[in-house]
LOZA-108943 format. One line per field, with one value per residue: residue in one letter; chain; x, y, z of N, C-alpha, C in turn. Coordinates in nm, 2 decimals. Example, Ala and Ser with C-alpha at 12.3 -4.5 7.8 and 13.67 -1.06 7.14 Angstrom:
// LOZA-108943
rest = [A|S] .
kette = [A|A] .
n.px = [1.32|1.28] .
n.py = [-0.57|-0.22] .
n.pz = [0.78|0.71] .
ca.px = [1.23|1.37] .
ca.py = [-0.45|-0.11] .
ca.pz = [0.78|0.71] .
c.px = [1.32|1.29] .
c.py = [-0.33|0.00] .
c.pz = [0.78|0.79] .
END
This chain:
// LOZA-108943
rest = [M|D|I|S|S|M|I|M|G|A|A|I|A|S|V|M|W|I|G|F|V|P|W|A|R|L|K|R|L|R|E|L|E|A|Q|A|A|G|D|A|G|E|G|P|R|S|S|S] .
kette = [A|A|A|A|A|A|A|A|A|A|A|A|A|A|A|A|A|A|A|A|A|A|A|A|A|A|A|A|A|A|A|A|A|A|A|A|A|A|A|A|A|A|A|A|A|A|A|A] .
n.px = [-2.66|-2.73|-2.88|-2.78|-2.52|-2.40|-2.40|-2.24|-2.00|-1.95|-1.91|-1.68|-1.50|-1.50|-1.39|-1.13|-1.04|-1.04|-0.84|-0.62|-0.56|-0.48|-0.23|-0.08|-0.07|0.08|0.32|0.40|0.43|0.64|0.84|0.86|0.94|1.19|1.33|1.32|1.47|1.71|1.77|1.79|2.01|2.21|2.24|2.40|2.65|2.72|2.75|2.97] .
n.py = [1.58|1.24|0.96|0.71|0.77|0.86|0.61|0.46|0.61|0.57|0.29|0.26|0.41|0.25|0.01|0.10|0.18|-0.06|-0.19|-0.02|0.04|-0.21|-0.26|-0.03|-0.05|-0.29|-0.21|-0.03|-0.20|-0.36|-0.17|-0.12|-0.37|-0.40|-0.19|-0.28|-0.51|-0.40|-0.26|-0.47|-0.60|-0.41|-0.39|-0.61|-0.56|-0.30|-0.33|-0.49] .
n.pz = [-1.39|-1.44|-1.28|-1.36|-1.46|-1.22|-1.08|-1.24|-1.22|-0.95|-0.94|-1.10|-0.94|-0.71|-0.80|-0.88|-0.62|-0.48|-0.63|-0.60|-0.33|-0.18|-0.31|-0.25|0.03|0.04|-0.07|0.12|0.34|0.25|0.25|0.52|0.61|0.49|0.61|0.87|0.85|0.77|1.00|1.19|1.08|1.12|1.39|1.53|1.41|1.49|1.77|1.80] .
ca.px = [-2.60|-2.84|-2.85|-2.69|-2.38|-2.35|-2.38|-2.12|-1.88|-1.92|-1.86|-1.54|-1.42|-1.48|-1.29|-1.00|-1.00|-1.00|-0.72|-0.51|-0.53|-0.39|-0.10|-0.02|-0.04|0.18|0.44|0.44|0.47|0.77|0.94|0.89|1.02|1.33|1.39|1.34|1.58|1.83|1.80|1.84|2.14|2.31|2.26|2.52|2.78|2.75|2.78|3.09] .
ca.py = [1.44|1.15|0.85|0.60|0.83|0.85|0.47|0.42|0.67|0.50|0.16|0.28|0.45|0.14|-0.08|0.16|0.18|-0.20|-0.22|0.06|0.04|-0.32|-0.25|0.07|-0.11|-0.39|-0.14|0.03|-0.31|-0.40|-0.07|-0.14|-0.49|-0.37|-0.11|-0.36|-0.60|-0.32|-0.23|-0.59|-0.63|-0.32|-0.41|-0.68|-0.50|-0.18|-0.37|-0.56] .
ca.pz = [-1.40|-1.42|-1.18|-1.42|-1.46|-1.08|-1.04|-1.32|-1.16|-0.82|-0.97|-1.14|-0.83|-0.62|-0.86|-0.87|-0.48|-0.45|-0.70|-0.56|-0.18|-0.14|-0.36|-0.18|0.16|0.02|-0.09|0.25|0.42|0.20|0.29|0.66|0.63|0.44|0.71|0.99|0.82|0.77|1.14|1.25|1.03|1.17|1.53|1.58|1.36|1.57|1.90|1.82] .
c.px = [-2.72|-2.79|-2.76|-2.54|-2.32|-2.32|-2.25|-1.99|-1.85|-1.86|-1.71|-1.45|-1.40|-1.38|-1.15|-0.95|-0.96|-0.87|-0.60|-0.47|-0.44|-0.25|-0.02|0.02|0.08|0.32|0.49|0.49|0.61|0.88|0.97|0.97|1.16|1.40|1.42|1.46|1.71|1.87|1.85|1.98|2.25|2.34|2.38|2.65|2.82|2.79|2.91|3.22] .
c.py = [1.35|1.03|0.74|0.65|0.82|0.71|0.43|0.48|0.60|0.36|0.17|0.32|0.34|0.04|-0.03|0.16|0.04|-0.24|-0.15|0.04|-0.08|-0.31|-0.14|0.02|-0.21|-0.32|-0.08|-0.08|-0.36|-0.30|-0.09|-0.26|-0.47|-0.29|-0.19|-0.46|-0.53|-0.29|-0.35|-0.63|-0.54|-0.34|-0.48|-0.62|-0.38|-0.22|-0.44|-0.48] .
c.pz = [-1.36|-1.32|-1.24|-1.43|-1.32|-1.04|-1.12|-1.26|-1.03|-0.84|-1.01|-1.03|-0.73|-0.67|-0.85|-0.72|-0.44|-0.51|-0.64|-0.42|-0.14|-0.19|-0.29|-0.04|0.15|0.00|0.04|0.34|0.38|0.25|0.44|0.69|0.59|0.55|0.83|0.97|0.82|0.92|1.21|1.21|1.09|1.32|1.58|1.53|1.45|1.71|1.91|1.80] .
END
């Protein structure tokens, strides 16, 4: 494999990483927020 192919592969991988990681973290954050909202909503109902 020549150097230009390695550079091209690294460039593609870095662009994919930059595109994928924030969306994956955002999805996880939304799941945690939904879970926290569900837990907060269940608290007063279960105590009454």
